[in-house]
N, CA, C, O and the ligand as a Tripos MOL2 file, in Angstrom:
@<TRIPOS>MOLECULE
protein
  245   243    62     0     0
PROTEIN
NO_CHARGES

@<TRIPOS>ATOM
      1 N           0.8470   -1.2080    0.0000 N.3       1 MET1
      2 CA          0.0000    0.0000    0.0000 C.3       1 MET1
      3 C           0.8780    1.2520    0.0000 C.2       1 MET1
      4 O           1.9150    1.2890    0.6620 O.2       1 MET1
      5 N           0.4720    2.2400   -0.7180 N.am      2 ALA2
      6 CA          1.2390    3.4860   -0.8050 C.3       2 ALA2
      7 C           1.2430    4.2080    0.5330 C.2       2 ALA2
      8 O           0.3450    4.0450    1.3590 O.2       2 ALA2
      9 N           2.2730    5.0030    0.7170 N.am      3 GLU3
     10 CA          2.3370    5.7830    1.9560 C.3       3 GLU3
     11 C           1.4550    7.0130    1.8310 C.2       3 GLU3
     12 O           1.3240    7.6060    0.7600 O.2       3 GLU3
     13 N           0.8670    7.3730    2.9320 N.am      4 LEU4
     14 CA         -0.0240    8.5250    2.9280 C.3       4 LEU4
     15 C           0.3360    9.4410    4.0880 C.2       4 LEU4
     16 O           0.5270    8.9960    5.2200 O.2       4 LEU4
     17 N           0.4230   10.7100    3.7840 N.am      5 LYS5
     18 CA          0.6870   11.6740    4.8480 C.3       5 LYS5
     19 C          -0.5110   12.5810    5.0150 C.2       5 LYS5
     20 O          -1.1740   12.9400    4.0420 O.2       5 LYS5
     21 N          -0.7830   12.9470    6.2440 N.am      6 ALA6
     22 CA         -1.9020   13.8390    6.5210 C.3       6 ALA6
     23 C          -1.5350   14.7430    7.6910 C.2       6 ALA6
     24 O          -0.6270   14.4450    8.4660 O.2       6 ALA6
     25 N          -2.2460   15.8310    7.8000 N.am      7 LEU7
     26 CA         -2.0040   16.7330    8.9220 C.3       7 LEU7
     27 C          -2.4190   16.0560   10.2230 C.2       7 LEU7
     28 O          -3.4930   15.4630   10.3150 O.2       7 LEU7
     29 N          -1.5540   16.1550   11.2230 N.am      8 CYS8
     30 CA         -1.9170   15.6430   12.5450 C.3       8 CYS8
     31 C          -2.1650   16.8380   13.4550 C.2       8 CYS8
     32 O          -1.3180   17.7200   13.6000 O.2       8 CYS8
     33 N          -3.3560   16.8460   14.0670 N.am      9 MET9
     34 CA         -3.7260   17.9760   14.9130 C.3       9 MET9
     35 C          -2.9760   17.9600   16.2530 C.2       9 MET9
     36 O          -2.9290   18.9640   16.9630 O.2       9 MET9
     37 N          -2.4000   16.8150   16.5780 N.am     10 LYS10
     38 CA         -1.6870   16.7130   17.8610 C.3      10 LYS10
     39 C          -0.2030   17.0000   17.7140 C.2      10 LYS10
     40 O           0.4170   17.5610   18.6170 O.2      10 LYS10
     41 N           0.3710   16.6140   16.5720 N.am     11 CYS11
     42 CA          1.7970   16.8400   16.3590 C.3      11 CYS11
     43 C           1.9950   18.2420   15.7920 C.2      11 CYS11
     44 O           1.8490   18.4580   14.5890 O.2      11 CYS11
     45 N           2.3230   19.1780   16.6520 N.am     12 ARG12
     46 CA          2.4520   20.5670   16.2260 C.3      12 ARG12
     47 C           3.8990   21.0120   16.2430 C.2      12 ARG12
     48 O           4.7150   20.5130   17.0160 O.2      12 ARG12
     49 N           4.1990   21.9690   15.3660 N.am     13 ASP13
     50 CA          5.5690   22.4660   15.3060 C.3      13 ASP13
     51 C           5.7600   23.6240   16.2940 C.2      13 ASP13
     52 O           4.8840   23.9230   17.1050 O.2      13 ASP13
     53 N           6.9090   24.2530   16.2010 N.am     14 ALA14
     54 CA          7.2560   25.3100   17.1540 C.3      14 ALA14
     55 C           6.2840   26.4840   17.0800 C.2      14 ALA14
     56 O           6.1500   27.2530   18.0320 O.2      14 ALA14
     57 N           5.6040   26.6130   15.9360 N.am     15 ASN15
     58 CA          4.6340   27.7010   15.7780 C.3      15 ASN15
     59 C           3.2150   27.2420   16.1250 C.2      15 ASN15
     60 O           2.2360   27.9310   15.8390 O.2      15 ASN15
     61 N           3.1270   26.0550   16.7530 N.am     16 ASN16
     62 CA          1.8280   25.4990   17.1690 C.3      16 ASN16
     63 C           0.9070   25.2000   15.9900 C.2      16 ASN16
     64 O          -0.3170   25.2500   16.1080 O.2      16 ASN16
     65 N           1.5260   24.8860   14.8500 N.am     17 LYS17
     66 CA          0.7360   24.5120   13.6720 C.3      17 LYS17
     67 C           0.7670   22.9970   13.4990 C.2      17 LYS17
     68 O           1.7970   22.3700   13.7440 O.2      17 LYS17
     69 N          -0.3510   22.4020   13.0790 N.am     18 PRO18
     70 CA         -0.3560   20.9610   12.8140 C.3      18 PRO18
     71 C           0.6690   20.6140   11.7430 C.2      18 PRO18
     72 O           0.8820   21.3880   10.8110 O.2      18 PRO18
     73 N           1.3040   19.4570   11.8720 N.am     19 THR19
     74 CA          2.3350   19.0510   10.9190 C.3      19 THR19
     75 C           1.8960   17.8100   10.1430 C.2      19 THR19
     76 O           1.0350   17.0520   10.5890 O.2      19 THR19
     77 N           2.5080   17.6200    8.9710 N.am     20 MET20
     78 CA          2.2330   16.4320    8.1660 C.3      20 MET20
     79 C           2.9340   15.2270    8.7900 C.2      20 MET20
     80 O           4.1370   15.2680    9.0510 O.2      20 MET20
     81 N           2.1930   14.1770    9.0220 N.am     21 GLN21
     82 CA          2.7630   12.9620    9.5970 C.3      21 GLN21
     83 C           2.3050   11.7660    8.7830 C.2      21 GLN21
     84 O           1.2410   11.7850    8.1630 O.2      21 GLN21
     85 N           3.1150   10.7390    8.7970 N.am     22 LEU22
     86 CA          2.7800    9.5100    8.0800 C.3      22 LEU22
     87 C           1.5790    8.8360    8.7430 C.2      22 LEU22
     88 O           1.5380    8.6660    9.9620 O.2      22 LEU22
     89 N           0.6090    8.4580    7.9220 N.am     23 MET23
     90 CA         -0.5780    7.7980    8.4550 C.3      23 MET23
     91 C          -0.4040    6.2840    8.3970 C.2      23 MET23
     92 O           0.0410    5.7430    7.3850 O.2      23 MET23
     93 N          -0.7550    5.6060    9.4850 N.am     24 LYS24
     94 CA         -0.6880    4.1410    9.4770 C.3      24 LYS24
     95 C          -2.0850    3.5650    9.6910 C.2      24 LYS24
     96 O          -3.0150    4.2770   10.0690 O.2      24 LYS24
     97 N          -2.2120    2.2820    9.4450 N.am     25 ASN25
     98 CA         -3.5170    1.6130    9.5070 C.3      25 ASN25
     99 C          -4.5430    2.3450    8.6480 C.2      25 ASN25
    100 O          -5.6850    2.5650    9.0530 O.2      25 ASN25
    101 N          -4.1000    2.7130    7.4560 N.am     26 VAL26
    102 CA         -4.9600    3.5130    6.5780 C.3      26 VAL26
    103 C          -6.1370    2.6980    6.0540 C.2      26 VAL26
    104 O          -5.9750    1.5740    5.5800 O.2      26 VAL26
    105 N          -7.3050    3.2810    6.1480 N.am     27 LYS27
    106 CA         -8.4970    2.6880    5.5520 C.3      27 LYS27
    107 C          -9.1180    3.7190    4.6290 C.2      27 LYS27
    108 O          -9.4610    4.8210    5.0560 O.2      27 LYS27
    109 N          -9.2610    3.3550    3.3580 N.am     28 VAL28
    110 CA         -9.8820    4.2740    2.4050 C.3      28 VAL28
    111 C         -11.3650    3.9430    2.3240 C.2      28 VAL28
    112 O         -11.7450    2.7880    2.1300 O.2      28 VAL28
    113 N         -12.1850    4.9520    2.4720 N.am     29 GLU29
    114 CA        -13.6350    4.7580    2.4130 C.3      29 GLU29
    115 C         -14.2580    5.7200    1.4160 C.2      29 GLU29
    116 O         -13.6910    6.7610    1.0840 O.2      29 GLU29
    117 N         -15.4350    5.3420    0.9520 N.am     30 GLU30
    118 CA        -16.1450    6.1700    0.0030 C.3      30 GLU30
    119 C         -17.5570    6.3920    0.5120 C.2      30 GLU30
    120 O         -18.2380    5.4510    0.9210 O.2      30 GLU30
    121 N         -17.9850    7.6250    0.4830 N.am     31 LYS31
    122 CA        -19.3270    7.9500    0.9440 C.3      31 LYS31
    123 C         -19.9030    9.0330    0.0440 C.2      31 LYS31
    124 O         -19.3120   10.1020   -0.1060 O.2      31 LYS31
    125 N         -21.0390    8.7590   -0.5440 N.am     32 ASN32
    126 CA        -21.6910    9.7390   -1.4220 C.3      32 ASN32
    127 C         -20.7460   10.2750   -2.4990 C.2      32 ASN32
    128 O         -20.7920   11.4560   -2.8440 O.2      32 ASN32
    129 N         -19.8970    9.4010   -3.0230 N.am     33 GLY33
    130 CA        -18.9940    9.8090   -4.0840 C.3      33 GLY33
    131 C         -17.7510   10.5490   -3.6170 C.2      33 GLY33
    132 O         -16.9190   10.9520   -4.4300 O.2      33 GLY33
    133 N         -17.6250   10.7280   -2.2970 N.am     34 ARG34
    134 CA        -16.4300   11.3830   -1.7390 C.3      34 ARG34
    135 C         -15.5170   10.3050   -1.1730 C.2      34 ARG34
    136 O         -15.9740    9.3780   -0.5030 O.2      34 ARG34
    137 N         -14.2510   10.4320   -1.4410 N.am     35 TYR35
    138 CA        -13.2850    9.4590   -0.9430 C.3      35 TYR35
    139 C         -12.4760   10.0720    0.1890 C.2      35 TYR35
    140 O         -12.0810   11.2370    0.1370 O.2      35 TYR35
    141 N         -12.2410    9.2670    1.2030 N.am     36 PHE36
    142 CA        -11.4090    9.7610    2.2910 C.3      36 PHE36
    143 C         -10.6590    8.6200    2.9420 C.2      36 PHE36
    144 O         -11.0540    7.4570    2.8600 O.2      36 PHE36
    145 N          -9.5620    8.9850    3.5940 N.am     37 ALA37
    146 CA         -8.7270    8.0020    4.2750 C.3      37 ALA37
    147 C          -8.7990    8.2610    5.7700 C.2      37 ALA37
    148 O          -8.7880    9.4050    6.2240 O.2      37 ALA37
    149 N          -8.8740    7.1740    6.5230 N.am     38 LYS38
    150 CA         -8.8270    7.2690    7.9810 C.3      38 LYS38
    151 C          -7.6750    6.4110    8.4630 C.2      38 LYS38
    152 O          -7.3980    5.3490    7.9060 O.2      38 LYS38
    153 N          -7.0090    6.8820    9.5010 N.am     39 GLY39
    154 CA         -5.9090    6.0970   10.0420 C.3      39 GLY39
    155 C          -5.3740    6.7430   11.2950 C.2      39 GLY39
    156 O          -5.9860    7.6400   11.8740 O.2      39 GLY39
    157 N          -4.2020    6.2570   11.7000 N.am     40 GLN40
    158 CA         -3.5790    6.8000   12.8970 C.3      40 GLN40
    159 C          -2.2330    7.4270   12.5590 C.2      40 GLN40
    160 O          -1.5130    6.9580   11.6770 O.2      40 GLN40
    161 N          -1.9090    8.4930   13.2780 N.am     41 CYS41
    162 CA         -0.6230    9.1530   13.1370 C.3      41 CYS41
    163 C           0.4780    8.1890   13.5920 C.2      41 CYS41
    164 O           0.3890    7.5880   14.6620 O.2      41 CYS41
    165 N           1.5200    8.0530   12.7580 N.am     42 SER42
    166 CA          2.6040    7.1310   13.1020 C.3      42 SER42
    167 C           3.4650    7.6790   14.2390 C.2      42 SER42
    168 O           4.2110    6.9280   14.8670 O.2      42 SER42
    169 N           3.3680    8.9780   14.5080 N.am     43 ALA43
    170 CA          4.1840    9.5880   15.5550 C.3      43 ALA43
    171 C           3.4950    9.5500   16.9200 C.2      43 ALA43
    172 O           4.1270    9.1860   17.9120 O.2      43 ALA43
    173 N           2.2100    9.9180   16.9910 N.am     44 CYS44
    174 CA          1.5400   10.0200   18.2940 C.3      44 CYS44
    175 C           0.3820    9.0480   18.4440 C.2      44 CYS44
    176 O          -0.1430    8.8920   19.5470 O.2      44 CYS44
    177 N          -0.0290    8.3920   17.3740 N.am     45 GLY45
    178 CA         -1.1200    7.4320   17.4610 C.3      45 GLY45
    179 C          -2.5060    8.0500   17.4300 C.2      45 GLY45
    180 O          -3.5110    7.3480   17.5420 O.2      45 GLY45
    181 N          -2.5580    9.3770   17.2760 N.am     46 GLY46
    182 CA         -3.8520   10.0550   17.2160 C.3      46 GLY46
    183 C          -4.5730    9.7750   15.9080 C.2      46 GLY46
    184 O          -3.9450    9.4100   14.9140 O.2      46 GLY46
    185 N          -5.8710    9.9430   15.9070 N.am     47 ASN47
    186 CA         -6.6480    9.6990   14.6980 C.3      47 ASN47
    187 C          -6.3560   10.7610   13.6420 C.2      47 ASN47
    188 O          -6.2000   11.9430   13.9490 O.2      47 ASN47
    189 N          -6.2880   10.3050   12.3880 N.am     48 GLN48
    190 CA         -6.1110   11.2170   11.2700 C.3      48 GLN48
    191 C          -7.2030   10.9630   10.2500 C.2      48 GLN48
    192 O          -7.7730    9.8740   10.1780 O.2      48 GLN48
    193 N          -7.4800   11.9820    9.4700 N.am     49 PHE49
    194 CA         -8.5570   11.9480    8.4950 C.3      49 PHE49
    195 C          -8.1540   12.8230    7.3220 C.2      49 PHE49
    196 O          -7.6330   13.9230    7.5030 O.2      49 PHE49
    197 N          -8.3990   12.3240    6.1170 N.am     50 LYS50
    198 CA         -8.0050   13.1220    4.9610 C.3      50 LYS50
    199 C          -8.9170   12.8430    3.7800 C.2      50 LYS50
    200 O          -9.1720   11.6860    3.4470 O.2      50 LYS50
    201 N          -9.4050   13.8910    3.1520 N.am     51 PHE51
    202 CA        -10.1810   13.7140    1.9360 C.3      51 PHE51
    203 C          -9.2280   13.4240    0.7920 C.2      51 PHE51
    204 O          -8.1190   13.9560    0.7510 O.2      51 PHE51
    205 N          -9.6610   12.5730   -0.1460 N.am     52 MET52
    206 CA         -8.8170   12.2020   -1.2750 C.3      52 MET52
    207 C          -9.5940   12.3450   -2.5630 C.2      52 MET52
    208 O         -10.8240   12.3070   -2.5840 O.2      52 MET52
    209 N          -8.8280   12.5150   -3.6560 N.am     53 SER53
    210 CA         -9.4540   12.4540   -4.9750 C.3      53 SER53
    211 C          -9.7210   10.9820   -5.2770 C.2      53 SER53
    212 O          -9.1490   10.0980   -4.6400 O.2      53 SER53
    213 N         -10.5820   10.7270   -6.2430 N.am     54 LYS54
    214 CA        -10.8730    9.3440   -6.5890 C.3      54 LYS54
    215 C          -9.6020    8.6480   -7.0730 C.2      54 LYS54
    216 O          -9.3730    7.4790   -6.7620 O.2      54 LYS54
    217 N          -8.7790    9.3700   -7.8360 N.am     55 ALA55
    218 CA         -7.5400    8.7870   -8.3620 C.3      55 ALA55
    219 C          -6.6140    8.3840   -7.2150 C.2      55 ALA55
    220 O          -6.0130    7.3110   -7.2540 O.2      55 ALA55
    221 N          -6.4950    9.2380   -6.1920 N.am     56 ASP56
    222 CA         -5.6480    8.9150   -5.0470 C.3      56 ASP56
    223 C          -6.2040    7.7070   -4.3030 C.2      56 ASP56
    224 O          -5.4510    6.8350   -3.8690 O.2      56 ASP56
    225 N          -7.5190    7.6610   -4.1590 N.am     57 ALA57
    226 CA         -8.1410    6.5410   -3.4470 C.3      57 ALA57
    227 C          -7.8900    5.2350   -4.1870 C.2      57 ALA57
    228 O          -7.6070    4.2090   -3.5690 O.2      57 ALA57
    229 N          -7.9950    5.2740   -5.5160 N.am     58 GLU58
    230 CA         -7.7510    4.0690   -6.3060 C.3      58 GLU58
    231 C          -6.3080    3.6130   -6.1550 C.2      58 GLU58
    232 O          -6.0250    2.4150   -6.1260 O.2      58 GLU58
    233 N          -5.3870    4.5880   -6.0590 N.am     59 ALA59
    234 CA         -3.9690    4.2680   -5.9620 C.3      59 ALA59
    235 C          -3.6290    3.5990   -4.6340 C.2      59 ALA59
    236 O          -2.6140    2.9110   -4.5310 O.2      59 ALA59
    237 N          -4.4610    3.7940   -3.6270 N.am     60 MET60
    238 CA         -4.1890    3.2170   -2.3030 C.3      60 MET60
    239 C          -4.6240    1.7690   -2.2140 C.2      60 MET60
    240 O          -4.2530    1.0730   -1.2690 O.2      60 MET60
    241 N          -5.4120    1.2940   -3.1890 N.am     61 LYS61
    242 CA         -5.9350   -0.0570   -3.1050 C.3      61 LYS61
    243 C          -4.8620   -1.1020   -3.4110 C.2      61 LYS61
    244 O          -5.1400   -2.3000   -3.3830 O.2      61 LYS61
    245 ZN          0.4670   12.9400   15.5890 Zn       62 ZN62
@<TRIPOS>BOND
     1     1     2 1
     2     2     3 1
     3     3     4 2
     4     3     5 am
     5     5     6 1
     6     6     7 1
     7     7     8 2
     8     7     9 am
     9     9    10 1
    10    10    11 1
    11    11    12 2
    12    11    13 am
    13    13    14 1
    14    14    15 1
    15    15    16 2
    16    15    17 am
    17    17    18 1
    18    18    19 1
    19    19    20 2
    20    19    21 am
    21    21    22 1
    22    22    23 1
    23    23    24 2
    24    23    25 am
    25    25    26 1
    26    26    27 1
    27    27    28 2
    28    27    29 am
    29    29    30 1
    30    30    31 1
    31    31    32 2
    32    31    33 am
    33    33    34 1
    34    34    35 1
    35    35    36 2
    36    35    37 am
    37    37    38 1
    38    38    39 1
    39    39    40 2
    40    39    41 am
    41    41    42 1
    42    42    43 1
    43    43    44 2
    44    43    45 am
    45    45    46 1
    46    46    47 1
    47    47    48 2
    48    47    49 am
    49    49    50 1
    50    50    51 1
    51    51    52 2
    52    51    53 am
    53    53    54 1
    54    54    55 1
    55    55    56 2
    56    55    57 am
    57    57    58 1
    58    58    59 1
    59    59    60 2
    60    59    61 am
    61    61    62 1
    62    62    63 1
    63    63    64 2
    64    63    65 am
    65    65    66 1
    66    66    67 1
    67    67    68 2
    68    67    69 am
    69    69    70 1
    70    70    71 1
    71    71    72 2
    72    71    73 am
    73    73    74 1
    74    74    75 1
    75    75    76 2
    76    75    77 am
    77    77    78 1
    78    78    79 1
    79    79    80 2
    80    79    81 am
    81    81    82 1
    82    82    83 1
    83    83    84 2
    84    83    85 am
    85    85    86 1
    86    86    87 1
    87    87    88 2
    88    87    89 am
    89    89    90 1
    90    90    91 1
    91    91    92 2
    92    91    93 am
    93    93    94 1
    94    94    95 1
    95    95    96 2
    96    95    97 am
    97    97    98 1
    98    98    99 1
    99    99   100 2
   100    99   101 am
   101   101   102 1
   102   102   103 1
   103   103   104 2
   104   103   105 am
   105   105   106 1
   106   106   107 1
   107   107   108 2
   108   107   109 am
   109   109   110 1
   110   110   111 1
   111   111   112 2
   112   111   113 am
   113   113   114 1
   114   114   115 1
   115   115   116 2
   116   115   117 am
   117   117   118 1
   118   118   119 1
   119   119   120 2
   120   119   121 am
   121   121   122 1
   122   122   123 1
   123   123   124 2
   124   123   125 am
   125   125   126 1
   126   126   127 1
   127   127   128 2
   128   127   129 am
   129   129   130 1
   130   130   131 1
   131   131   132 2
   132   131   133 am
   133   133   134 1
   134   134   135 1
   135   135   136 2
   136   135   137 am
   137   137   138 1
   138   138   139 1
   139   139   140 2
   140   139   141 am
   141   141   142 1
   142   142   143 1
   143   143   144 2
   144   143   145 am
   145   145   146 1
   146   146   147 1
   147   147   148 2
   148   147   149 am
   149   149   150 1
   150   150   151 1
   151   151   152 2
   152   151   153 am
   153   153   154 1
   154   154   155 1
   155   155   156 2
   156   155   157 am
   157   157   158 1
   158   158   159 1
   159   159   160 2
   160   159   161 am
   161   161   162 1
   162   162   163 1
   163   163   164 2
   164   163   165 am
   165   165   166 1
   166   166   167 1
   167   167   168 2
   168   167   169 am
   169   169   170 1
   170   170   171 1
   171   171   172 2
   172   171   173 am
   173   173   174 1
   174   174   175 1
   175   175   176 2
   176   175   177 am
   177   177   178 1
   178   178   179 1
   179   179   180 2
   180   179   181 am
   181   181   182 1
   182   182   183 1
   183   183   184 2
   184   183   185 am
   185   185   186 1
   186   186   187 1
   187   187   188 2
   188   187   189 am
   189   189   190 1
   190   190   191 1
   191   191   192 2
   192   191   193 am
   193   193   194 1
   194   194   195 1
   195   195   196 2
   196   195   197 am
   197   197   198 1
   198   198   199 1
   199   199   200 2
   200   199   201 am
   201   201   202 1
   202   202   203 1
   203   203   204 2
   204   203   205 am
   205   205   206 1
   206   206   207 1
   207   207   208 2
   208   207   209 am
   209   209   210 1
   210   210   211 1
   211   211   212 2
   212   211   213 am
   213   213   214 1
   214   214   215 1
   215   215   216 2
   216   215   217 am
   217   217   218 1
   218   218   219 1
   219   219   220 2
   220   219   221 am
   221   221   222 1
   222   222   223 1
   223   223   224 2
   224   223   225 am
   225   225   226 1
   226   226   227 1
   227   227   228 2
   228   227   229 am
   229   229   230 1
   230   230   231 1
   231   231   232 2
   232   231   233 am
   233   233   234 1
   234   234   235 1
   235   235   236 2
   236   235   237 am
   237   237   238 1
   238   238   239 1
   239   239   240 2
   240   239   241 am
   241   241   242 1
   242   242   243 1
   243   243   244 2
@<TRIPOS>SUBSTRUCTURE
     1 MET1         2 RESIDUE 1 A MET
     2 ALA2         6 RESIDUE 1 A ALA
     3 GLU3        10 RESIDUE 1 A GLU
     4 LEU4        14 RESIDUE 1 A LEU
     5 LYS5        18 RESIDUE 1 A LYS
     6 ALA6        22 RESIDUE 1 A ALA
     7 LEU7        26 RESIDUE 1 A LEU
     8 CYS8        30 RESIDUE 1 A CYS
     9 MET9        34 RESIDUE 1 A MET
    10 LYS10       38 RESIDUE 1 A LYS
    11 CYS11       42 RESIDUE 1 A CYS
    12 ARG12       46 RESIDUE 1 A ARG
    13 ASP13       50 RESIDUE 1 A ASP
    14 ALA14       54 RESIDUE 1 A ALA
    15 ASN15       58 RESIDUE 1 A ASN
    16 ASN16       62 RESIDUE 1 A ASN
    17 LYS17       66 RESIDUE 1 A LYS
    18 PRO18       70 RESIDUE 1 A PRO
    19 THR19       74 RESIDUE 1 A THR
    20 MET20       78 RESIDUE 1 A MET
    21 GLN21       82 RESIDUE 1 A GLN
    22 LEU22       86 RESIDUE 1 A LEU
    23 MET23       90 RESIDUE 1 A MET
    24 LYS24       94 RESIDUE 1 A LYS
    25 ASN25       98 RESIDUE 1 A ASN
    26 VAL26      102 RESIDUE 1 A VAL
    27 LYS27      106 RESIDUE 1 A LYS
    28 VAL28      110 RESIDUE 1 A VAL
    29 GLU29      114 RESIDUE 1 A GLU
    30 GLU30      118 RESIDUE 1 A GLU
    31 LYS31      122 RESIDUE 1 A LYS
    32 ASN32      126 RESIDUE 1 A ASN
    33 GLY33      130 RESIDUE 1 A GLY
    34 ARG34      134 RESIDUE 1 A ARG
    35 TYR35      138 RESIDUE 1 A TYR
    36 PHE36      142 RESIDUE 1 A PHE
    37 ALA37      146 RESIDUE 1 A ALA
    38 LYS38      150 RESIDUE 1 A LYS
    39 GLY39      154 RESIDUE 1 A GLY
    40 GLN40      158 RESIDUE 1 A GLN
    41 CYS41      162 RESIDUE 1 A CYS
    42 SER42      166 RESIDUE 1 A SER
    43 ALA43      170 RESIDUE 1 A ALA
    44 CYS44      174 RESIDUE 1 A CYS
    45 GLY45      178 RESIDUE 1 A GLY
    46 GLY46      182 RESIDUE 1 A GLY
    47 ASN47      186 RESIDUE 1 A ASN
    48 GLN48      190 RESIDUE 1 A GLN
    49 PHE49      194 RESIDUE 1 A PHE
    50 LYS50      198 RESIDUE 1 A LYS
    51 PHE51      202 RESIDUE 1 A PHE
    52 MET52      206 RESIDUE 1 A MET
    53 SER53      210 RESIDUE 1 A SER
    54 LYS54      214 RESIDUE 1 A LYS
    55 ALA55      218 RESIDUE 1 A ALA
    56 ASP56      222 RESIDUE 1 A ASP
    57 ALA57      226 RESIDUE 1 A ALA
    58 GLU58      230 RESIDUE 1 A GLU
    59 ALA59      234 RESIDUE 1 A ALA
    60 MET60      238 RESIDUE 1 A MET
    61 LYS61      242 RESIDUE 1 A LYS
    62 ZN62       245 GROUP 0 **** ****
């Protein structure tokens, strides 16, 4: 499975901004024609969520 990065709301940088972290246990789901990935942050284990294009979702399969 391809690697996916998403913003983690818990892993913040020195400016208190969310940072991009590698997502693990990724599950791609589709709802009403919208594709999104759910998983956990590889750094802190917090939940992550990311909307994807259909092409990106297909690439994760
Ligand atoms: Zn995190």
